[in-house]
GUTORTOR-871988 format. One record per residue (C-alpha): residue number from 1; residue in three letters; x negated, y negated, z. Coordinates in Angstrom, 3 decimals. Each point is the difference from the previous one (the first is absolute). Example, Ala and Ser with C-alpha at 12.3 -4.5 7.8 and 13.67 -1.06 7.14 Angstrom:
<recs>
<rec num="1" residu="ala" X="-12.300" Y="4.500" Z="7.800"/>
<rec num="2" residu="ser" X="-1.370" Y="-3.440" Z="-0.660"/>
</recs>
This chain:
<recs>
<rec num="1" residu="met" X="-37.087" Y="-92.327" Z="-48.408"/>
<rec num="2" residu="pro" X="-0.802" Y="1.481" Z="-3.437"/>
<rec num="3" residu="glu" X="-3.544" Y="0.792" Z="-1.127"/>
<rec num="4" residu="ala" X="0.009" Y="-2.823" Z="-2.575"/>
<rec num="5" residu="phe" X="2.273" Y="-2.410" Z="-1.869"/>
<rec num="6" residu="tyr" X="-0.082" Y="2.278" Z="-3.069"/>
<rec num="7" residu="glu" X="-0.697" Y="3.670" Z="-0.676"/>
<rec num="8" residu="pro" X="-1.623" Y="0.711" Z="-3.394"/>
<rec num="9" residu="leu" X="1.688" Y="2.341" Z="-2.449"/>
<rec num="10" residu="ala" X="-1.166" Y="1.306" Z="-3.376"/>
<rec num="11" residu="gly" X="-1.135" Y="-2.570" Z="-2.529"/>
<rec num="12" residu="asp" X="0.884" Y="-3.595" Z="0.842"/>
<rec num="13" residu="arg" X="2.948" Y="0.785" Z="2.255"/>
<rec num="14" residu="tyr" X="0.373" Y="-0.569" Z="3.719"/>
<rec num="15" residu="thr" X="2.522" Y="0.761" Z="2.719"/>
<rec num="16" residu="ser" X="0.914" Y="-2.937" Z="2.205"/>
<rec num="17" residu="thr" X="-0.063" Y="0.799" Z="3.707"/>
<rec num="18" residu="ser" X="2.210" Y="-1.663" Z="2.574"/>
<rec num="19" residu="ala" X="-2.886" Y="-2.404" Z="0.797"/>
<rec num="20" residu="val" X="0.831" Y="-2.130" Z="-3.064"/>
<rec num="21" residu="thr" X="3.529" Y="-0.743" Z="1.264"/>
<rec num="22" residu="gly" X="0.810" Y="-3.689" Z="0.370"/>
<rec num="23" residu="pro" X="2.353" Y="-1.784" Z="2.406"/>
<rec num="24" residu="trp" X="3.180" Y="-0.350" Z="-2.064"/>
<rec num="25" residu="asp" X="0.971" Y="3.476" Z="-1.197"/>
<rec num="26" residu="pro" X="-1.463" Y="3.418" Z="0.935"/>
<rec num="27" residu="arg" X="0.106" Y="0.924" Z="-3.696"/>
<rec num="28" residu="leu" X="-2.191" Y="-2.912" Z="-1.129"/>
<rec num="29" residu="ala" X="-3.739" Y="-0.599" Z="0.275"/>
<rec num="30" residu="his" X="-1.709" Y="-3.121" Z="1.245"/>
<rec num="31" residu="gly" X="-1.865" Y="-1.746" Z="-2.819"/>
<rec num="32" residu="ser" X="-3.523" Y="0.352" Z="1.417"/>
<rec num="33" residu="pro" X="-0.575" Y="3.786" Z="-0.292"/>
<rec num="34" residu="pro" X="1.091" Y="0.276" Z="-3.677"/>
<rec num="35" residu="ala" X="-2.087" Y="-3.083" Z="-0.846"/>
<rec num="36" residu="ala" X="-3.057" Y="1.615" Z="1.587"/>
<rec num="37" residu="leu" X="0.792" Y="3.247" Z="-1.834"/>
<rec num="38" residu="leu" X="-0.171" Y="-1.757" Z="-3.394"/>
<rec num="39" residu="leu" X="-3.438" Y="-1.392" Z="0.872"/>
<rec num="40" residu="his" X="-1.059" Y="3.506" Z="1.057"/>
<rec num="41" residu="ala" X="1.150" Y="1.352" Z="-3.377"/>
<rec num="42" residu="ile" X="-1.908" Y="-2.714" Z="-1.891"/>
<rec num="43" residu="asp" X="-3.208" Y="0.698" Z="1.934"/>
<rec num="44" residu="arg" X="0.430" Y="3.741" Z="-0.538"/>
<rec num="45" residu="ala" X="0.691" Y="-0.256" Z="-3.744"/>
<rec num="46" residu="phe" X="-2.682" Y="-2.600" Z="-0.794"/>
<rec num="47" residu="pro" X="-2.754" Y="0.081" Z="2.651"/>
<rec num="48" residu="arg" X="-2.340" Y="-2.967" Z="-0.280"/>
<rec num="49" residu="pro" X="-2.496" Y="-0.475" Z="2.878"/>
<rec num="50" residu="asp" X="-1.608" Y="-3.000" Z="-1.770"/>
<rec num="51" residu="ala" X="3.271" Y="-1.982" Z="-0.102"/>
<rec num="52" residu="arg" X="2.748" Y="-0.970" Z="2.402"/>
<rec num="53" residu="val" X="3.622" Y="-1.029" Z="-0.217"/>
<rec num="54" residu="ala" X="0.235" Y="-3.790" Z="0.388"/>
<rec num="55" residu="arg" X="3.748" Y="-0.346" Z="-0.623"/>
<rec num="56" residu="ile" X="2.797" Y="2.532" Z="0.139"/>
<rec num="57" residu="ala" X="3.641" Y="-0.928" Z="-0.578"/>
<rec num="58" residu="phe" X="3.049" Y="2.163" Z="0.656"/>
<rec num="59" residu="asp" X="3.499" Y="-0.283" Z="-1.454"/>
<rec num="60" residu="phe" X="2.764" Y="1.832" Z="1.848"/>
<rec num="61" residu="leu" X="2.402" Y="1.263" Z="-2.662"/>
<rec num="62" residu="gly" X="2.398" Y="1.535" Z="2.501"/>
<rec num="63" residu="pro" X="0.126" Y="1.599" Z="3.439"/>
<rec num="64" residu="val" X="-2.788" Y="2.538" Z="0.543"/>
<rec num="65" residu="pro" X="1.545" Y="3.169" Z="1.449"/>
<rec num="66" residu="val" X="-1.493" Y="2.284" Z="2.629"/>
<rec num="67" residu="ala" X="-0.326" Y="2.799" Z="-2.529"/>
<rec num="68" residu="glu" X="-2.327" Y="1.712" Z="-2.429"/>
<rec num="69" residu="val" X="-1.677" Y="-2.599" Z="-2.206"/>
<rec num="70" residu="ala" X="-2.147" Y="0.059" Z="-3.135"/>
<rec num="71" residu="val" X="-2.782" Y="-2.399" Z="-0.990"/>
<rec num="72" residu="ala" X="-1.178" Y="-0.926" Z="-3.512"/>
<rec num="73" residu="val" X="-3.168" Y="-2.050" Z="-0.543"/>
<rec num="74" residu="glu" X="-1.421" Y="-1.739" Z="-3.076"/>
<rec num="75" residu="arg" X="-2.861" Y="-2.348" Z="-0.872"/>
<rec num="76" residu="pro" X="1.390" Y="-2.400" Z="-2.667"/>
<rec num="77" residu="arg" X="-3.039" Y="-2.286" Z="0.069"/>
<rec num="78" residu="pro" X="-3.295" Y="1.841" Z="0.585"/>
<rec num="79" residu="gly" X="-3.192" Y="-1.997" Z="0.364"/>
<rec num="80" residu="ala" X="-3.525" Y="0.214" Z="1.321"/>
<rec num="81" residu="arg" X="0.412" Y="-3.177" Z="2.066"/>
<rec num="82" residu="ile" X="3.768" Y="-0.504" Z="0.356"/>
<rec num="83" residu="glu" X="2.818" Y="2.520" Z="-0.396"/>
<rec num="84" residu="leu" X="3.748" Y="0.223" Z="0.472"/>
<rec num="85" residu="leu" X="1.658" Y="3.103" Z="1.429"/>
<rec num="86" residu="arg" X="3.673" Y="0.805" Z="0.472"/>
<rec num="87" residu="ala" X="1.900" Y="2.596" Z="2.008"/>
<rec num="88" residu="arg" X="3.669" Y="0.954" Z="0.253"/>
<rec num="89" residu="leu" X="1.817" Y="1.844" Z="2.771"/>
<rec num="90" residu="ser" X="3.091" Y="1.993" Z="-0.980"/>
<rec num="91" residu="ala" X="2.584" Y="1.898" Z="2.020"/>
<rec num="92" residu="gly" X="2.708" Y="2.166" Z="-1.500"/>
<rec num="93" residu="gly" X="-1.166" Y="-0.958" Z="-3.486"/>
<rec num="94" residu="arg" X="0.439" Y="-3.734" Z="0.676"/>
<rec num="95" residu="ala" X="-2.810" Y="-2.569" Z="0.333"/>
<rec num="96" residu="val" X="0.231" Y="-1.735" Z="3.397"/>
<rec num="97" residu="leu" X="-3.343" Y="-1.787" Z="0.407"/>
<rec num="98" residu="glu" X="-2.690" Y="-1.274" Z="-2.374"/>
<rec num="99" residu="ala" X="-3.498" Y="-1.289" Z="0.733"/>
<rec num="100" residu="ser" X="-2.400" Y="-2.067" Z="-2.092"/>
<rec num="101" residu="ala" X="-3.603" Y="-0.238" Z="1.193"/>
<rec num="102" residu="trp" X="-2.926" Y="-2.065" Z="-1.256"/>
<rec num="103" residu="arg" X="-3.369" Y="1.546" Z="0.842"/>
<rec num="104" residu="ile" X="-3.285" Y="-1.903" Z="-0.267"/>
<rec num="105" residu="ala" X="-3.511" Y="1.440" Z="-0.285"/>
<rec num="106" residu="thr" X="-2.139" Y="-1.383" Z="2.812"/>
<rec num="107" residu="gly" X="-3.712" Y="-0.655" Z="0.364"/>
<rec num="108" residu="pro" X="-2.223" Y="-1.649" Z="2.610"/>
<rec num="109" residu="gly" X="-1.353" Y="-3.513" Z="-0.365"/>
<rec num="110" residu="arg" X="2.490" Y="-1.420" Z="-2.492"/>
<rec num="111" residu="ala" X="0.803" Y="-3.002" Z="2.180"/>
<rec num="112" residu="glu" X="-0.050" Y="-1.270" Z="3.556"/>
<rec num="113" residu="asp" X="2.913" Y="0.542" Z="2.369"/>
<rec num="114" residu="val" X="2.280" Y="-3.032" Z="-0.284"/>
<rec num="115" residu="gly" X="3.405" Y="-0.778" Z="1.490"/>
<rec num="116" residu="glu" X="1.922" Y="1.483" Z="2.928"/>
<rec num="117" residu="arg" X="-2.235" Y="0.058" Z="3.091"/>
<rec num="118" residu="arg" X="2.596" Y="0.045" Z="2.763"/>
<rec num="119" residu="ala" X="-0.731" Y="2.596" Z="2.666"/>
<rec num="120" residu="pro" X="2.664" Y="2.695" Z="0.383"/>
<rec num="121" residu="pro" X="1.936" Y="0.235" Z="3.253"/>
<rec num="122" residu="ser" X="-1.358" Y="2.334" Z="2.636"/>
<rec num="123" residu="leu" X="1.516" Y="3.487" Z="0.025"/>
<rec num="124" residu="pro" X="2.346" Y="0.248" Z="3.013"/>
<rec num="125" residu="gly" X="-0.096" Y="2.979" Z="2.301"/>
<rec num="126" residu="pro" X="2.614" Y="2.786" Z="-0.065"/>
<rec num="127" residu="gln" X="3.600" Y="-1.215" Z="0.130"/>
<rec num="128" residu="ala" X="3.425" Y="1.505" Z="0.517"/>
<rec num="129" residu="gln" X="1.371" Y="0.838" Z="-3.449"/>
<rec num="130" residu="arg" X="3.223" Y="-2.010" Z="-0.403"/>
<rec num="131" residu="leu" X="1.827" Y="-0.113" Z="-3.324"/>
<rec num="132" residu="phe" X="3.075" Y="-2.048" Z="-0.927"/>
<rec num="133" residu="ala" X="2.205" Y="-0.774" Z="2.987"/>
<rec num="134" residu="asp" X="3.326" Y="0.553" Z="-1.773"/>
<rec num="135" residu="val" X="-0.946" Y="2.789" Z="-2.431"/>
<rec num="136" residu="pro" X="-0.639" Y="3.628" Z="1.037"/>
<rec num="137" residu="ser" X="-3.595" Y="1.184" Z="0.068"/>
<rec num="138" residu="phe" X="-1.170" Y="1.430" Z="-3.328"/>
<rec num="139" residu="pro" X="-2.763" Y="2.484" Z="-0.961"/>
<rec num="140" residu="tyr" X="-2.115" Y="-2.310" Z="-2.179"/>
<rec num="141" residu="gly" X="-0.232" Y="-2.557" Z="2.803"/>
<rec num="142" residu="glu" X="-1.107" Y="2.717" Z="2.410"/>
<rec num="143" residu="ala" X="-2.562" Y="1.416" Z="-2.470"/>
<rec num="144" residu="leu" X="-2.206" Y="-3.092" Z="0.425"/>
<rec num="145" residu="glu" X="-1.469" Y="-1.507" Z="3.146"/>
<rec num="146" residu="trp" X="0.779" Y="-3.727" Z="0.211"/>
<rec num="147" residu="arg" X="-1.827" Y="-2.591" Z="2.100"/>
<rec num="148" residu="phe" X="1.467" Y="-3.507" Z="-0.147"/>
<rec num="149" residu="val" X="-2.165" Y="-3.074" Z="0.446"/>
<rec num="150" residu="asp" X="3.127" Y="-2.166" Z="-0.028"/>
<rec num="151" residu="gly" X="3.632" Y="0.626" Z="-0.836"/>
<rec num="152" residu="ala" X="1.632" Y="3.436" Z="0.030"/>
<rec num="153" residu="phe" X="2.388" Y="2.211" Z="-1.928"/>
<rec num="154" residu="asp" X="2.702" Y="-0.863" Z="2.534"/>
<rec num="155" residu="ala" X="-0.548" Y="-3.773" Z="-0.225"/>
<rec num="156" residu="leu" X="0.889" Y="-2.249" Z="-2.936"/>
<rec num="157" residu="gly" X="-2.575" Y="-2.223" Z="-1.685"/>
<rec num="158" residu="pro" X="-3.615" Y="0.191" Z="-1.232"/>
<rec num="159" residu="ala" X="-2.212" Y="2.726" Z="1.412"/>
<rec num="160" residu="thr" X="-3.566" Y="1.266" Z="-0.025"/>
<rec num="161" residu="val" X="-0.686" Y="3.704" Z="0.433"/>
<rec num="162" residu="tyr" X="-2.647" Y="2.674" Z="-0.334"/>
<rec num="163" residu="ala" X="0.980" Y="3.550" Z="-0.982"/>
<rec num="164" residu="arg" X="-1.449" Y="3.379" Z="-0.830"/>
<rec num="165" residu="pro" X="1.721" Y="3.155" Z="-1.262"/>
<rec num="166" residu="arg" X="0.326" Y="2.913" Z="2.380"/>
<rec num="167" residu="leu" X="0.292" Y="2.438" Z="-2.947"/>
<rec num="168" residu="pro" X="-1.784" Y="0.633" Z="-3.307"/>
<rec num="169" residu="leu" X="1.806" Y="-1.284" Z="-3.056"/>
<rec num="170" residu="val" X="-0.231" Y="3.379" Z="-1.771"/>
<rec num="171" residu="ala" X="-0.594" Y="3.197" Z="1.951"/>
<rec num="172" residu="gly" X="-3.570" Y="1.200" Z="-0.418"/>
<rec num="173" residu="cys" X="-1.244" Y="-3.318" Z="-1.443"/>
<rec num="174" residu="glu" X="-1.741" Y="-2.923" Z="1.644"/>
<rec num="175" residu="val" X="1.805" Y="-3.269" Z="-0.644"/>
<rec num="176" residu="ser" X="-2.115" Y="-2.709" Z="-1.647"/>
<rec num="177" residu="pro" X="-0.668" Y="-3.319" Z="1.762"/>
<rec num="178" residu="leu" X="2.335" Y="-1.835" Z="-2.387"/>
<rec num="179" residu="gly" X="2.545" Y="2.783" Z="0.466"/>
<rec num="180" residu="arg" X="-0.004" Y="-0.680" Z="3.762"/>
<rec num="181" residu="leu" X="0.761" Y="-3.635" Z="-0.729"/>
<rec num="182" residu="leu" X="2.845" Y="0.924" Z="-2.353"/>
<rec num="183" residu="leu" X="1.463" Y="2.310" Z="2.637"/>
<rec num="184" residu="met" X="0.584" Y="-3.130" Z="2.096"/>
<rec num="185" residu="val" X="0.504" Y="-2.964" Z="-2.291"/>
<rec num="186" residu="asp" X="3.578" Y="0.498" Z="-1.258"/>
<rec num="187" residu="ser" X="1.028" Y="-0.547" Z="3.636"/>
<rec num="188" residu="ala" X="-0.912" Y="-3.701" Z="-0.238"/>
<rec num="189" residu="asn" X="3.641" Y="-1.059" Z="-0.442"/>
<rec num="190" residu="gly" X="0.987" Y="2.151" Z="2.978"/>
<rec num="191" residu="ile" X="-2.512" Y="-1.374" Z="2.500"/>
<rec num="192" residu="ser" X="0.779" Y="-3.589" Z="-1.073"/>
<rec num="193" residu="ala" X="3.774" Y="0.390" Z="-0.340"/>
<rec num="194" residu="glu" X="1.916" Y="-3.261" Z="0.356"/>
<rec num="195" residu="leu" X="3.420" Y="1.712" Z="0.036"/>
<rec num="196" residu="ala" X="1.354" Y="2.766" Z="2.225"/>
<rec num="197" residu="pro" X="-0.536" Y="3.320" Z="-1.847"/>
<rec num="198" residu="ser" X="3.321" Y="1.347" Z="1.248"/>
<rec num="199" residu="arg" X="1.875" Y="-2.933" Z="-1.582"/>
<rec num="200" residu="phe" X="-1.960" Y="-0.716" Z="-3.193"/>
<rec num="201" residu="thr" X="-1.704" Y="1.878" Z="-2.809"/>
<rec num="202" residu="phe" X="-3.378" Y="-1.407" Z="-1.057"/>
<rec num="203" residu="val" X="-1.304" Y="2.543" Z="-2.474"/>
<rec num="204" residu="pro" X="-3.313" Y="-0.421" Z="-1.889"/>
<rec num="205" residu="ile" X="0.508" Y="0.405" Z="-3.735"/>
<rec num="206" residu="glu" X="-3.727" Y="-0.213" Z="-0.663"/>
<rec num="207" residu="leu" X="-3.319" Y="-0.102" Z="1.824"/>
<rec num="208" residu="thr" X="-3.242" Y="-1.530" Z="-1.286"/>
<rec num="209" residu="val" X="-3.260" Y="0.588" Z="1.864"/>
<rec num="210" residu="gly" X="-3.230" Y="-1.784" Z="-0.947"/>
<rec num="211" residu="val" X="-3.206" Y="0.872" Z="1.844"/>
<rec num="212" residu="val" X="-3.509" Y="-1.404" Z="-0.379"/>
<rec num="213" residu="arg" X="-1.345" Y="3.005" Z="1.879"/>
<rec num="214" residu="his" X="1.308" Y="3.268" Z="1.404"/>
<rec num="215" residu="pro" X="0.238" Y="0.632" Z="3.751"/>
<rec num="216" residu="arg" X="-3.128" Y="1.091" Z="1.856"/>
<rec num="217" residu="thr" X="1.522" Y="0.684" Z="3.414"/>
<rec num="218" residu="glu" X="2.565" Y="2.490" Z="1.253"/>
<rec num="219" residu="trp" X="2.508" Y="-2.703" Z="0.947"/>
<rec num="220" residu="val" X="1.511" Y="-2.285" Z="-2.639"/>
<rec num="221" residu="gly" X="2.176" Y="-3.009" Z="0.661"/>
<rec num="222" residu="met" X="2.258" Y="-2.658" Z="-1.429"/>
<rec num="223" residu="arg" X="1.279" Y="-3.426" Z="0.948"/>
<rec num="224" residu="ala" X="3.486" Y="-0.250" Z="-1.567"/>
<rec num="225" residu="arg" X="2.642" Y="-2.667" Z="-0.397"/>
<rec num="226" residu="thr" X="3.343" Y="0.036" Z="-1.833"/>
<rec num="227" residu="thr" X="1.868" Y="-2.805" Z="-1.793"/>
<rec num="228" residu="ile" X="3.689" Y="0.335" Z="-0.898"/>
<rec num="229" residu="val" X="2.371" Y="-2.246" Z="-1.947"/>
<rec num="230" residu="ala" X="3.744" Y="0.042" Z="0.494"/>
<rec num="231" residu="asp" X="0.972" Y="1.478" Z="-3.374"/>
<rec num="232" residu="gly" X="-1.704" Y="3.323" Z="0.707"/>
<rec num="233" residu="val" X="-3.644" Y="-0.104" Z="-1.113"/>
<rec num="234" residu="gly" X="-2.900" Y="0.406" Z="2.411"/>
<rec num="235" residu="gln" X="-3.765" Y="0.268" Z="-0.077"/>
<rec num="236" residu="thr" X="-2.452" Y="1.509" Z="2.459"/>
<rec num="237" residu="his" X="-3.648" Y="-1.021" Z="-0.102"/>
<rec num="238" residu="ala" X="-2.678" Y="1.881" Z="1.951"/>
<rec num="239" residu="asp" X="-3.687" Y="-0.657" Z="0.533"/>
<rec num="240" residu="leu" X="-1.807" Y="3.354" Z="0.238"/>
<rec num="241" residu="phe" X="-3.053" Y="0.770" Z="2.111"/>
<rec num="242" residu="asp" X="-1.935" Y="2.699" Z="1.798"/>
<rec num="243" residu="glu" X="-2.183" Y="-0.330" Z="3.092"/>
<rec num="244" residu="asp" X="-2.823" Y="-1.356" Z="-2.197"/>
<rec num="245" residu="gly" X="1.972" Y="-2.826" Z="-1.607"/>
<rec num="246" residu="phe" X="2.247" Y="-1.121" Z="-2.850"/>
<rec num="247" residu="leu" X="1.080" Y="2.541" Z="-2.654"/>
<rec num="248" residu="gly" X="2.574" Y="-1.743" Z="-2.183"/>
<rec num="249" residu="thr" X="3.698" Y="-0.770" Z="-0.213"/>
<rec num="250" residu="ala" X="3.321" Y="1.732" Z="-0.549"/>
<rec num="251" residu="leu" X="3.233" Y="-1.411" Z="-1.366"/>
<rec num="252" residu="gln" X="3.499" Y="1.486" Z="0.095"/>
<rec num="253" residu="thr" X="3.085" Y="-1.330" Z="-1.780"/>
<rec num="254" residu="leu" X="3.131" Y="0.741" Z="2.014"/>
<rec num="255" residu="phe" X="3.679" Y="0.557" Z="-0.761"/>
<rec num="256" residu="ile" X="2.014" Y="-1.500" Z="2.873"/>
<rec num="257" residu="ala" X="3.636" Y="0.770" Z="0.841"/>
<rec num="258" residu="pro" X="2.222" Y="0.511" Z="3.033"/>
<rec num="259" residu="arg" X="0.563" Y="3.632" Z="0.864"/>
<rec num="260" residu="thr" X="3.483" Y="1.295" Z="-0.681"/>
<rec num="261" residu="pro" X="1.526" Y="0.780" Z="3.382"/>
<rec num="262" residu="ser" X="1.392" Y="3.450" Z="0.581"/>
<rec num="263" residu="pro" X="3.798" Y="0.104" Z="0.014"/>
<rec num="264" residu="ser" X="1.333" Y="-0.434" Z="3.511"/>
<rec num="265" residu="pro" X="2.974" Y="1.982" Z="1.274"/>
<rec num="266" residu="ser" X="3.201" Y="-1.983" Z="0.317"/>
<rec num="267" residu="pro" X="0.463" Y="-1.263" Z="3.534"/>
<rec num="268" residu="ser" X="2.572" Y="1.792" Z="2.089"/>
<rec num="269" residu="pro" X="3.156" Y="-2.011" Z="0.548"/>
<rec num="270" residu="ser" X="0.142" Y="-1.743" Z="3.350"/>
<rec num="271" residu="pro" X="2.514" Y="1.424" Z="2.416"/>
<rec num="272" residu="ser" X="3.192" Y="-1.959" Z="0.398"/>
<rec num="273" residu="pro" X="0.108" Y="-2.190" Z="3.047"/>
</recs>
């Protein structure tokens, strides 16, 4: 297993390691590592210990390759209390992923805690690591440890899971608590798949994550469910939590289509009776 998901290069460039590789093509990255990398770039370019990201939204502009990538960051709306930050991931001179993050300055005693009080599920003990039943194992899936409360990668339907990365996001850097969450959350449509991955494509075209607080524990989790309509649009909703309680929600919009079958060889003619 590589040392990290990404190796830093000069400036704002990074080399993708094999750990980012998703399940569909060995040349393409899973969406979670590049999403976490954009948050890392935002935090690095505009450090702000008195504020935290409350919403970060990602738009996938094309497949993210397992390749050298570059990150550009800007702050179009600075502010002492509220600010907007943006980041773009490019590969081969082409933008493939964009992020937009709202960050809010925090302070104690502004209000009382109100709202979601549901206790999180208990963290299960160690489990055998099983990925999709009808898709070959893939490096990104193996780069995290998964512990399912209910459901599974190899079972269709809603699922609840805890996860933690086995690797740093960037070699030599500690991943932030929100970064650990982002390293998991784009898998929501995979753990709650309602269609067989070998027969259907259900690709997220965007991911929106809203969090009222950042994780405090090593393990982060999600309770995910997917809705699909027959003309090819889907949506995955996930409640996010750590071992201390509710964190927020994630939403993915999905493109749905049958997979194109590989051409089959013509059958051999039957022998004459």
